[in-house]
C-alpha positions as CSV (number, residue, x, y, z in Angstrom):
1,M,-32.6,3.8,-23.7
2,V,-32.8,5.0,-20.1
3,E,-31.9,1.5,-19.0
4,V,-28.7,1.6,-21.2
5,I,-27.7,5.0,-19.8
6,E,-28.2,3.8,-16.2
7,S,-26.2,0.7,-16.9
8,L,-23.3,2.7,-18.3
9,N,-23.4,5.1,-15.3
10,A,-23.3,2.0,-12.9
11,M,-20.3,0.7,-14.8
12,R,-18.5,4.0,-14.5
13,L,-19.2,4.1,-10.8
14,G,-18.0,0.5,-10.4
15,R,-14.7,1.5,-12.1
16,A,-14.4,4.8,-10.1
17,V,-14.6,3.2,-6.7
18,P,-11.4,1.1,-6.9
19,V,-9.6,4.0,-8.5
20,A,-10.7,6.3,-5.7
21,V,-9.6,3.8,-3.1
22,L,-6.2,3.3,-4.7
23,A,-5.8,7.1,-5.0
24,W,-6.7,7.5,-1.3
25,L,-4.1,4.9,-0.4
26,A,-1.5,6.7,-2.4
27,I,-2.3,9.9,-0.6
28,F,-2.4,8.2,2.8
29,F,1.1,6.7,2.2
30,G,2.4,9.7,0.4
31,R,1.5,12.4,2.9
32,T,3.8,10.7,5.4
33,L,6.7,11.3,3.1
34,R,6.6,15.1,3.5
35,A,9.5,16.8,5.2
36,G,9.4,16.4,9.0
37,Q,7.0,13.5,8.9
38,V,7.7,9.9,9.9
39,A,7.1,7.6,6.9
40,L,4.1,5.3,7.4
41,I,6.2,2.1,7.2
42,E,8.7,3.5,9.6
43,R,5.8,4.1,12.1
44,I,4.9,0.4,11.7
45,A,8.6,-0.7,12.2
46,L,8.9,1.6,15.3
47,V,6.1,-0.4,17.0
48,G,8.3,-3.4,17.1
49,D,11.6,-1.5,17.6
50,P,11.4,2.0,19.0
51,E,15.2,2.4,18.4
52,L,15.2,1.5,14.7
53,P,18.7,1.9,13.1
54,P,19.1,4.9,10.7
55,A,19.7,2.5,7.8
56,L,16.3,0.9,8.4
57,C,14.7,4.3,8.8
58,R,16.0,5.2,5.3
59,Y,14.8,1.9,4.0
60,T,11.3,2.2,5.4
61,R,11.0,5.7,3.9
62,R,11.9,4.3,0.5
63,L,9.6,1.4,0.9
64,T,6.7,3.8,1.8
65,A,7.5,5.7,-1.4
66,F,7.5,2.4,-3.3
67,W,4.1,1.5,-2.0
68,C,2.8,5.0,-2.8
69,A,4.0,4.5,-6.4
70,F,2.4,1.0,-6.5
71,F,-1.0,2.5,-5.6
72,V,-0.6,5.3,-8.2
73,V,0.3,2.8,-10.9
74,A,-2.5,0.4,-9.9
75,A,-5.0,3.3,-9.9
76,L,-3.9,4.4,-13.4
77,L,-4.0,0.8,-14.7
78,S,-7.4,0.2,-13.2
79,L,-8.7,3.3,-14.8
80,A,-7.2,2.4,-18.2
81,A,-7.9,-1.3,-18.2
82,Q,-10.8,-2.6,-20.1
83,L,-10.9,-5.8,-18.0
84,P,-13.9,-6.8,-15.9
85,L,-13.9,-5.2,-12.4
86,G,-13.3,-8.6,-10.8
87,W,-10.1,-9.2,-12.9
88,T,-8.8,-5.7,-12.1
89,S,-9.4,-6.2,-8.4
90,T,-7.7,-9.6,-8.4
91,L,-4.7,-8.2,-10.2
92,V,-4.3,-5.3,-7.8
93,W,-4.7,-7.6,-4.7
94,S,-2.3,-10.1,-6.1
95,G,0.3,-7.4,-6.7
96,A,-0.2,-6.0,-3.2
97,I,0.2,-9.4,-1.6
98,L,3.2,-10.3,-3.8
99,L,4.8,-7.0,-2.8
100,F,4.1,-7.4,0.9
101,V,5.2,-11.0,1.2
102,G,8.2,-10.5,-1.2
103,E,9.5,-7.5,0.7
104,H,9.1,-9.4,4.0
105,R,11.3,-12.2,2.6
106,L,13.8,-9.9,1.0
107,R,14.3,-7.7,4.1
108,P,16.5,-10.2,6.1
109,Q,18.8,-10.5,3.1
110,L,19.2,-6.7,3.0
111,F,19.8,-6.4,6.7
112,P,21.5,-9.6,7.9
113,G,21.7,-10.0,11.6
114,Y,18.7,-7.7,12.4
115,E,15.8,-9.5,14.0
116,F,12.6,-8.7,12.2
117,P,9.1,-9.6,13.4
118,G,7.3,-12.5,11.9
119,L,4.7,-11.9,9.2
120,T,1.8,-12.3,11.7
121,Q,3.4,-9.8,14.1
122,Q,4.1,-7.4,11.3
123,L,0.4,-7.6,10.3
124,R,-0.5,-6.8,14.0
125,H,1.9,-3.8,14.0
126,T,0.4,-2.6,10.7
127,W,-3.1,-2.9,12.0
128,Y,-2.1,-1.0,15.2
129,V,-0.6,1.9,13.2
130,W,-3.5,1.8,10.7
131,R,-6.0,2.4,13.4
132,Q,-4.0,5.4,14.9
133,R,-4.9,8.9,13.8
134,P,-1.7,10.6,12.6
């Protein structure tokens, strides 16, 4: 009986960790949306272009909010899903990759004529900002 209880506790902890990570990411992104703050994705964009046009600043703010919502929804679905942990993680990662790459491809269509960094450079900018302490 003790073994069964320990197994259930381990399963709960295994489910809690991804939910906690996703909730932390939602908070990490969301706190940059407060009044007077520079949105996280705008910070990333400013690394490549310190004179980002106002339309792109608005866009990056909305995109930061979208990512925040993605993390909240992913956390709630991970919490509610009765899928094995590996499946849940695969779905969350697939969604994040699809969102990241899809937005990267959509951006030039929304802002024709603006020169965006390549995907590799964008990842470098993201890593640079991610390591910074806000």
